[in-house]
C-alpha positions as CSV (number, residue, x, y, z in Angstrom):
1,X,13.8,-20.6,40.3
2,X,15.8,-18.2,38.1
3,X,14.4,-16.0,35.5
4,X,10.8,-16.3,34.1
5,X,12.2,-17.8,30.9
6,X,13.7,-20.7,33.0
7,X,10.3,-21.0,34.8
8,X,8.5,-21.4,31.5
9,X,11.0,-23.9,30.3
10,X,10.5,-26.1,33.5
11,X,6.7,-25.9,33.2
12,X,6.8,-26.9,29.5
13,X,9.3,-29.8,30.3
14,X,7.1,-31.2,33.1
15,X,4.0,-31.0,31.0
16,X,5.7,-32.7,28.1
17,X,7.5,-35.4,30.2
18,X,5.1,-36.1,33.1
19,X,1.9,-35.0,31.5
20,X,0.8,-32.9,34.5
21,X,-2.3,-30.9,34.4
22,X,-2.5,-27.1,34.6
23,X,-3.6,-27.3,38.3
24,X,-0.8,-29.7,39.2
25,X,1.8,-27.5,37.5
26,X,0.5,-24.4,39.2
27,X,0.7,-26.2,42.6
28,X,4.2,-27.5,41.9
29,X,5.7,-24.2,40.9
30,X,3.5,-22.0,43.1
31,X,2.3,-19.8,40.3
32,X,-1.1,-18.8,39.0
33,X,-2.8,-21.1,36.5
34,X,-2.8,-18.1,34.1
35,X,1.0,-18.2,34.2
36,X,1.0,-22.0,33.4
37,X,-1.3,-21.4,30.4
38,X,1.1,-18.7,29.2
39,X,4.1,-21.1,29.5
40,X,2.3,-23.8,27.6
41,X,1.3,-21.3,24.9
42,X,4.8,-20.1,24.2
43,X,8.4,-20.4,25.4
44,X,8.9,-16.6,25.8
45,X,7.0,-14.8,28.6
46,X,4.7,-12.1,27.2
47,X,5.8,-8.5,27.8
48,X,4.4,-6.8,30.8
49,X,1.7,-4.2,30.1
50,X,2.6,-0.8,31.5
51,X,0.1,0.2,34.2
52,X,-2.4,2.8,33.1
53,X,-2.3,5.6,35.7
54,X,-4.7,8.5,35.6
55,X,-3.3,12.0,35.5
56,X,-6.1,14.5,35.8
57,X,-3.8,17.5,35.8
58,X,-1.8,16.4,32.7
59,X,-5.1,15.4,30.9
60,X,-6.3,18.9,31.3
61,X,-3.3,20.4,29.4
62,X,-2.3,17.6,27.1
63,X,-4.1,19.0,24.1
64,X,-2.7,22.5,24.8
65,X,0.9,21.2,24.8
66,X,0.3,19.1,21.6
67,X,-1.0,22.2,19.8
68,X,2.1,24.2,20.7
69,X,4.3,21.4,19.5
70,X,2.4,21.2,16.2
71,X,2.9,24.9,15.8
72,X,6.6,24.4,16.0
73,X,6.6,22.2,12.9
74,X,6.2,25.3,10.7
75,X,8.2,27.7,13.0
76,X,11.8,28.8,12.4
77,X,14.3,26.4,14.1
78,X,15.5,29.0,16.6
79,X,12.0,30.2,17.5
80,X,10.4,27.0,18.7
81,X,9.0,26.2,22.1
82,X,11.2,24.9,24.8
83,X,9.8,23.0,27.7
84,X,10.3,26.1,29.9
85,X,8.4,28.3,27.4
86,X,5.5,25.8,27.3
87,X,5.3,25.7,31.1
88,X,5.3,29.5,31.2
89,X,2.5,29.8,28.7
90,X,0.4,27.2,30.5
91,X,0.7,29.1,33.8
92,X,0.3,32.6,32.3
93,X,-2.3,32.0,29.7
94,X,-4.3,29.1,31.1
95,X,-3.6,29.3,34.8
96,X,-2.7,25.6,34.8
97,X,-1.8,24.0,38.1
98,X,1.0,21.7,36.9
99,X,4.6,21.2,37.8
100,X,7.5,22.0,35.6
101,X,9.0,18.5,35.8
102,X,5.7,17.0,34.5
103,X,5.9,19.3,31.4
104,X,9.5,18.4,30.8
105,X,8.8,14.7,30.9
106,X,5.8,15.0,28.6
107,X,7.5,17.2,26.1
108,X,10.5,15.0,26.1
109,X,8.8,12.1,24.5
110,X,5.8,13.8,22.9
111,X,7.7,16.1,20.6
112,X,9.4,13.2,18.8
113,X,6.0,11.5,18.3
114,X,4.5,14.6,16.7
115,X,7.4,15.0,14.3
116,X,7.2,11.3,13.4
117,X,3.4,11.6,12.8
118,X,3.9,14.6,10.5
119,X,6.5,12.8,8.4
120,X,4.3,9.7,8.2
121,X,1.5,11.8,6.8
122,X,3.9,13.2,4.2
123,X,5.1,9.8,3.3
124,X,8.7,10.6,4.4
125,X,10.8,8.4,6.6
126,X,14.1,9.2,8.3
127,X,17.2,7.3,7.2
128,X,20.1,7.2,4.8
129,X,20.7,5.3,1.6
130,X,24.3,3.9,1.0
131,X,26.1,5.6,-1.9
132,X,28.7,4.2,-4.3
133,X,31.3,6.7,-5.7
134,X,33.5,6.1,-8.7
135,X,37.2,6.7,-8.2
136,X,38.4,10.2,-9.1
137,X,35.1,11.7,-9.9
138,X,33.4,13.2,-6.8
139,X,34.6,15.5,-4.0
140,X,33.1,17.7,-1.3
141,X,34.3,21.1,0.0
142,X,33.5,23.1,3.1
143,X,34.9,25.7,5.5
144,X,35.0,25.3,9.3
145,X,36.0,27.7,12.1
146,X,39.2,27.0,14.1
147,X,41.1,29.0,16.7
148,X,44.9,29.4,16.5
149,X,47.4,31.1,18.8
150,X,49.0,33.2,16.0
151,X,52.2,34.9,17.2
152,X,50.9,34.6,20.8
153,X,47.4,36.0,20.2
154,X,44.2,33.9,20.0
155,X,42.9,34.3,16.4
156,X,39.8,32.9,14.7
157,X,40.7,31.4,11.3
158,X,38.9,29.3,8.7
159,X,39.8,25.7,7.8
160,X,39.3,24.8,4.1
161,X,38.7,21.1,3.5
162,X,38.4,19.2,0.2
163,X,37.6,15.5,0.6
164,X,37.5,12.9,-2.2
165,X,34.3,10.8,-1.9
166,X,35.8,7.5,-3.0
167,X,39.0,7.2,-1.0
168,X,38.3,9.7,1.8
169,X,41.5,11.5,1.1
170,X,41.2,15.1,2.4
171,X,43.3,18.2,2.0
172,X,43.2,20.9,4.7
173,X,44.5,24.5,4.7
174,X,43.9,27.4,7.1
175,X,43.3,31.0,6.0
176,X,42.5,34.2,7.8
177,X,39.2,34.5,6.1
178,X,36.8,32.5,4.0
179,X,36.6,35.1,1.2
180,X,36.8,34.3,-2.5
181,X,40.6,34.5,-2.5
182,X,40.9,31.8,0.2
183,X,38.3,29.7,-1.5
184,X,40.2,29.7,-4.8
185,X,43.6,29.2,-3.1
186,X,42.3,26.3,-1.1
187,X,41.2,24.6,-4.3
188,X,44.5,25.2,-6.0
189,X,46.4,23.8,-2.9
190,X,44.2,20.8,-2.8
191,X,44.5,20.1,-6.6
192,X,48.3,20.4,-6.3
193,X,48.5,18.1,-3.3
194,X,46.2,15.5,-5.0
195,X,48.1,15.8,-8.3
196,X,44.9,16.2,-10.3
197,X,41.3,17.5,-10.5
198,X,38.1,15.5,-9.7
199,X,36.6,14.7,-13.1
200,X,33.0,14.7,-11.9
201,X,31.3,17.0,-9.5
202,X,32.4,18.8,-6.4
203,X,29.6,19.4,-3.8
204,X,29.1,22.7,-2.1
205,X,26.7,24.4,0.1
206,X,25.8,28.0,-0.8
207,X,29.2,29.6,-0.1
208,X,29.2,33.3,-1.0
209,X,32.6,33.1,-2.8
210,X,30.9,30.9,-5.4
211,X,27.2,31.7,-5.4
212,X,26.0,35.2,-6.1
213,X,22.3,34.3,-5.6
214,X,20.3,31.3,-4.5
215,X,17.3,30.7,-6.7
216,X,14.4,28.2,-6.6
217,X,15.5,24.5,-6.0
218,X,19.1,23.9,-6.9
219,X,19.3,26.8,-9.4
220,X,22.1,29.3,-8.5
221,X,23.5,32.4,-10.1
222,X,27.3,31.9,-9.8
223,X,29.9,34.7,-9.7
224,X,31.8,35.4,-12.9
225,X,35.2,34.7,-11.4
226,X,34.0,31.4,-10.0
227,X,32.7,30.3,-13.4
228,X,36.1,31.2,-14.9
229,X,37.9,29.3,-12.2
230,X,35.8,26.1,-12.8
231,X,36.3,26.4,-16.5
232,X,40.0,26.8,-16.0
233,X,40.3,23.6,-14.0
234,X,37.5,21.7,-15.7
235,X,35.1,20.5,-13.1
236,X,31.4,20.9,-12.3
237,X,29.7,22.2,-9.2
238,X,26.8,20.6,-7.3
239,X,24.9,22.8,-4.8
240,X,23.2,21.2,-1.9
241,X,19.8,22.3,-0.7
242,X,19.9,25.2,1.7
243,X,19.6,24.6,5.5
244,X,19.3,21.3,7.3
245,X,17.5,19.7,4.3
246,X,20.8,19.7,2.4
247,X,23.3,18.9,5.2
248,X,23.3,15.2,4.4
249,X,24.1,15.8,0.8
250,X,27.8,16.4,1.7
251,X,27.9,14.6,5.0
252,X,31.4,13.3,4.3
253,X,33.1,16.6,4.5
254,X,30.8,17.9,7.3
255,X,32.0,15.1,9.5
256,X,35.6,15.4,8.2
257,X,35.9,19.0,9.3
258,X,34.9,18.2,12.9
259,X,37.0,15.1,13.1
260,X,40.1,16.8,11.8
261,X,39.6,19.7,14.1
262,X,39.3,17.5,17.1
263,X,42.4,15.5,16.1
264,X,44.8,18.2,15.0
265,X,43.6,21.4,16.6
266,X,43.5,20.1,20.2
267,X,45.4,21.6,21.9
268,X,45.1,24.9,20.1
269,X,48.1,25.2,17.8
270,X,50.7,27.9,18.7
271,X,52.5,29.1,15.6
272,X,54.3,32.2,14.4
273,X,52.4,32.3,11.0
274,X,49.8,30.6,9.0
275,X,52.5,29.5,6.6
276,X,54.0,27.5,9.4
277,X,50.6,26.1,10.4
278,X,49.8,25.0,6.8
279,X,53.1,23.2,6.6
280,X,52.0,21.2,9.7
281,X,48.7,20.5,8.1
282,X,50.3,19.2,4.9
283,X,52.3,16.7,7.1
284,X,49.1,15.8,8.9
285,X,47.3,15.1,5.6
286,X,50.1,12.7,4.7
287,X,49.9,11.0,8.1
288,X,46.1,10.6,7.6
289,X,46.8,8.2,4.7
290,X,47.3,5.4,7.3
291,X,43.9,5.9,8.8
292,X,41.0,3.6,8.0
293,X,37.5,5.0,7.3
294,X,34.9,3.2,9.4
295,X,33.7,0.1,7.7
296,X,36.6,-0.1,5.2
297,X,39.2,-2.8,5.1
298,X,41.9,-0.8,3.4
299,X,43.5,2.5,4.4
300,X,42.9,5.9,2.9
301,X,46.3,5.9,1.3
302,X,45.7,2.5,-0.4
303,X,42.4,3.6,-1.7
304,X,43.8,6.9,-3.0
305,X,46.6,5.0,-4.8
306,X,43.8,3.4,-6.9
307,X,42.0,6.8,-7.3
308,X,45.0,9.0,-8.2
309,X,45.4,7.8,-11.8
310,X,41.7,8.5,-12.5
311,X,41.9,12.2,-11.6
312,X,41.7,14.8,-14.3
313,X,44.9,16.5,-15.4
314,X,46.0,19.8,-14.0
315,X,46.0,22.8,-16.4
316,X,49.3,24.0,-17.8
317,X,49.3,27.2,-15.9
318,X,47.9,28.2,-12.5
319,X,44.8,30.4,-12.1
320,X,45.5,33.9,-10.7
321,X,43.5,33.7,-7.5
322,X,44.3,37.3,-6.3
323,X,41.7,40.0,-6.6
324,X,42.9,43.3,-8.2
325,X,41.7,46.6,-6.6
326,X,42.7,50.2,-7.3
327,X,42.3,52.2,-4.1
328,X,43.4,55.8,-3.5
329,X,46.2,56.5,-1.1
330,X,45.0,58.8,1.7
331,X,46.9,61.6,3.4
332,X,48.2,59.2,6.0
333,X,50.0,57.1,3.3
334,X,47.5,54.3,3.6
335,X,45.2,52.3,1.3
336,X,41.9,50.8,2.5
337,X,41.3,47.2,1.6
338,X,38.3,45.3,2.9
339,X,37.9,47.6,5.9
340,X,41.6,47.3,6.9
341,X,44.3,49.8,6.2
342,X,47.9,49.3,4.9
343,X,50.7,51.7,4.5
344,X,52.5,52.6,1.2
345,X,55.5,54.9,0.5
346,X,54.6,58.5,1.4
347,X,55.5,59.7,-2.1
348,X,52.3,58.0,-3.4
349,X,49.9,60.1,-1.3
350,X,46.9,61.2,-3.3
351,X,47.5,58.7,-6.1
352,X,45.7,55.6,-7.1
353,X,47.7,52.3,-6.8
354,X,47.0,48.8,-7.8
355,X,46.5,46.2,-5.0
356,X,46.7,42.4,-5.5
357,X,44.6,40.9,-2.7
358,X,45.3,37.2,-2.0
359,X,44.2,35.0,0.9
360,X,47.2,35.9,3.0
361,X,49.0,38.8,1.4
362,X,48.3,42.4,0.3
363,X,50.6,43.5,-2.4
364,X,50.7,47.2,-3.5
365,X,52.0,48.1,-7.0
366,X,52.9,51.4,-8.5
367,X,52.5,50.6,-12.2
368,X,54.4,47.4,-12.5
369,X,56.7,47.9,-9.5
370,X,56.0,46.3,-6.1
371,X,56.2,49.1,-3.5
372,X,54.7,47.4,-0.4
373,X,53.8,43.9,0.8
374,X,51.7,43.3,3.9
375,X,50.2,40.2,5.7
376,X,46.4,40.3,5.2
377,X,44.5,41.5,8.2
378,X,41.1,40.2,9.2
379,X,39.8,42.3,12.1
380,X,37.7,45.3,10.9
381,X,39.6,48.6,11.2
382,X,43.0,46.9,11.8
383,X,46.1,48.6,10.4
384,X,49.5,47.4,9.3
385,X,52.0,50.3,8.9
386,X,55.7,50.1,8.0
387,X,57.9,52.8,9.5
388,X,60.1,53.0,6.4
389,X,57.1,54.3,4.4
390,X,56.9,57.4,6.6
391,X,60.6,58.5,6.8
392,X,60.2,61.3,4.2
393,X,57.4,62.8,6.3
394,X,59.2,62.3,9.6
395,X,62.3,64.0,8.2
396,X,60.3,67.3,8.1
397,X,58.2,66.5,11.2
398,X,60.6,64.7,13.6
399,X,58.4,65.5,16.5
400,X,55.7,63.1,15.2
401,X,58.0,60.1,15.5
402,X,57.8,59.2,19.3
403,X,54.1,58.7,19.4
404,X,53.5,57.4,15.9
405,X,51.7,54.2,15.2
406,X,54.3,53.0,12.6
407,X,57.0,53.2,15.3
408,X,54.8,51.3,17.8
409,X,54.3,48.5,15.3
410,X,58.0,48.5,14.3
411,X,58.9,48.0,18.0
412,X,56.3,45.2,18.3
413,X,57.5,43.3,15.3
414,X,61.2,43.8,16.1
415,X,62.2,45.8,13.1
416,X,63.0,48.8,15.3
417,X,65.5,47.2,17.6
418,X,67.2,48.0,20.9
419,X,70.3,49.2,18.8
420,X,68.1,51.8,17.1
421,X,66.8,52.8,20.6
422,X,70.3,53.2,21.9
423,X,71.4,55.4,18.9
424,X,68.2,57.5,19.3
425,X,68.8,58.1,23.0
426,X,72.4,59.1,22.4
427,X,71.5,61.4,19.6
428,X,68.8,63.2,21.6
429,X,71.2,63.5,24.6
430,X,73.8,65.1,22.4
431,X,71.7,67.3,19.9
432,X,68.3,67.6,21.5
433,X,65.0,65.9,20.5
434,X,64.6,67.5,17.1
435,X,68.1,67.1,15.7
436,X,68.6,63.8,17.5
437,X,65.5,62.4,15.9
438,X,66.6,63.6,12.5
439,X,69.9,61.8,13.0
440,X,68.0,58.6,13.7
441,X,65.8,59.1,10.6
442,X,69.0,59.4,8.5
443,X,70.2,56.2,9.9
444,X,66.9,54.5,9.2
445,X,67.2,55.7,5.6
446,X,70.5,53.8,5.3
447,X,68.5,50.5,5.5
448,X,67.2,51.2,2.0
449,X,70.7,51.1,0.5
450,X,72.7,48.9,2.8
451,X,72.0,45.4,4.2
452,X,70.6,45.3,7.7
453,X,73.7,43.6,9.2
454,X,76.0,46.2,7.9
455,X,73.9,49.1,9.2
456,X,73.9,47.4,12.7
457,X,77.6,47.1,12.5
458,X,77.9,50.8,11.6
459,X,75.6,51.9,14.5
460,X,77.6,49.8,16.9
461,X,81.0,51.2,15.7
462,X,79.7,54.8,15.8
463,X,78.4,54.5,19.3
464,X,81.6,52.9,20.5
465,X,83.5,55.9,19.0
466,X,81.2,58.3,20.8
467,X,79.6,59.6,17.5
468,X,75.9,60.0,16.6
469,X,76.5,61.0,13.0
470,X,74.7,59.2,10.2
471,X,77.7,59.8,8.1
472,X,79.9,57.9,10.5
473,X,77.3,55.1,10.6
474,X,77.4,54.9,6.8
475,X,81.2,54.9,6.7
476,X,81.5,52.2,9.4
477,X,78.8,50.1,7.7
478,X,80.8,50.1,4.4
479,X,84.0,49.3,6.3
480,X,82.3,46.4,7.9
481,X,81.2,45.1,4.5
482,X,84.8,45.3,3.3
483,X,86.1,43.6,6.4
484,X,83.9,40.5,5.7
485,X,84.6,40.5,2.0
486,X,81.0,41.2,1.0
487,X,79.7,43.7,-1.5
488,X,76.8,45.9,-1.0
489,X,73.8,44.5,-2.7
490,X,72.2,46.8,-5.2
491,X,68.8,45.7,-4.0
492,X,67.5,48.2,-1.4
493,X,66.2,47.0,1.9
494,X,63.3,48.2,4.0
495,X,63.7,48.8,7.7
496,X,62.2,45.3,8.4
497,X,65.0,43.7,6.3
498,X,62.8,42.8,3.4
499,X,63.8,43.6,-0.2
500,X,62.1,46.6,-1.8
501,X,62.0,47.7,-5.4
502,X,64.5,50.6,-6.1
503,X,62.6,53.8,-6.7
504,X,62.9,55.4,-10.2
505,X,60.5,58.1,-9.6
506,X,61.6,61.6,-10.6
507,X,60.3,62.8,-7.2
508,X,62.8,64.3,-4.7
509,X,64.8,61.8,-2.7
510,X,65.9,62.4,0.9
511,X,69.7,62.2,1.1
512,X,72.2,62.6,3.9
513,X,73.1,66.4,4.3
514,X,76.6,67.6,4.2
515,X,78.2,67.9,7.6
516,X,80.0,71.1,8.4
517,X,80.7,70.4,12.1
518,X,83.9,68.3,12.2
519,X,83.6,67.8,15.9
520,X,80.8,65.2,15.2
521,X,83.4,62.9,13.7
522,X,85.8,60.8,15.8
523,X,89.5,61.7,15.9
524,X,91.5,60.5,12.9
525,X,94.8,59.1,14.1
526,X,96.1,58.1,10.6
527,X,99.3,59.9,9.4
528,X,99.0,62.8,7.0
529,X,99.2,61.8,3.3
530,X,102.5,62.1,1.5
531,X,103.6,62.4,-2.1
532,X,107.3,61.5,-1.5
533,X,106.9,58.2,-3.4
534,X,105.8,60.1,-6.5
535,X,108.8,62.4,-6.3
536,X,111.0,59.4,-7.1
537,X,109.1,59.0,-10.4
538,X,109.8,62.6,-11.3
539,X,113.5,62.1,-10.6
540,X,113.7,59.0,-12.8
541,X,111.9,60.7,-15.6
542,X,114.2,63.7,-15.6
543,X,117.3,61.4,-15.7
544,X,116.1,59.7,-18.9
545,X,115.7,63.0,-20.6
546,X,119.2,64.2,-19.8
């Protein structure tokens, strides 16, 4: 005989067809008469009752374990009893003679029962209620941590995600921090990519860039810039309950952050800059349009095609997301911004400058003129120093150059090249450390007035001629410009090749000094100048007078 269901079916058939008694059926199928009565009472066998085994040791501590688990209902989430801690307390405080495995097995099923009982008493049941979202109205926003190999170094960054509730269309961007500047720029990038603004509510947890203080219930004191930002783009904010109680209120974006991270950040992206990475993410967002959200017949792209016309219009002008600060330049020609330091031209030492802090850039302005631009740093105490900003100081203190931090960073980022190293070595070999370093500084100053390629051509020509004179480098650089038919751009260049604003300050400029030692120049093989051709003009003129 097969299963017990088949046995019951055979007994019921024989009783119905042949009219056999309970005793006859029990004899035919070699079962107890109680089994025959069960079969005649119903087609499905009754469930087996679990055996009731006595456990004197567990019975002695069961109430103690239950009391500990009930205490956890009101305890902080990270300070609740584990099975190990319960076992330790039973042994230490109550001298219980019980095994650890018995405690683990009991706690494993008893904790869930106690939590369920507490919710039953409160009239609350676990579960979710399906929601319907109108097109173009609601969205959700959240940040998530991601790791990126940024220029070869493992760097922790922050993934901004805005997800439309109706279509599931999501926009993702990565920023070095989750400060207010990144928070605003993420919104702007998302609105631009969507082509509009959600006309209803955007759901948030209690992000510090938006919420200044969490009050009772859903009441929040918002930051003034956040209020201005929302007013500019015309949308309302909905703040979820703090902690786990409010996690389900924006579950769509919570799940989207994890799903997108597993799909597009595995393996860890290896990029040269966050600009490159965000370009990849924009392409990934477009590719996601072909994906189907679970349970939906149409793709995200098809649903968003229906949703896009219902979005609110973008404002006529963008919101300035950058934060303006006015730090003072210290004696090392640096400004401190959010526990990081950035260099500025040395002539600004002791003065207050204006800094525009965005999600990825730090721009320093002297009045209305941009004097420095740095990538924004994240690590506390980090520095980004540009060698060009210190050339005026190094001209008077050449001995400070070899061990300087700006030089080390210039070597690392490639702005101080092997060609500079070769010129410096030749200059020191010919004139000594001090004068050789000053010659190098004069060459570095040429980068402010001449394009980078021309200065390199000048250095190469000077070294080939056996000269380490900055004057020769300048002459050869201009000759190289004439040879390729180019003109010197009036825009000055920094040592890193980036354009810098010409200085109009009345402060003293460092210029190339006059050279009195002609032996520093290469031999001139050109013929001596002659005025013989002009003598012919004089002869012709005197003939006309006669």
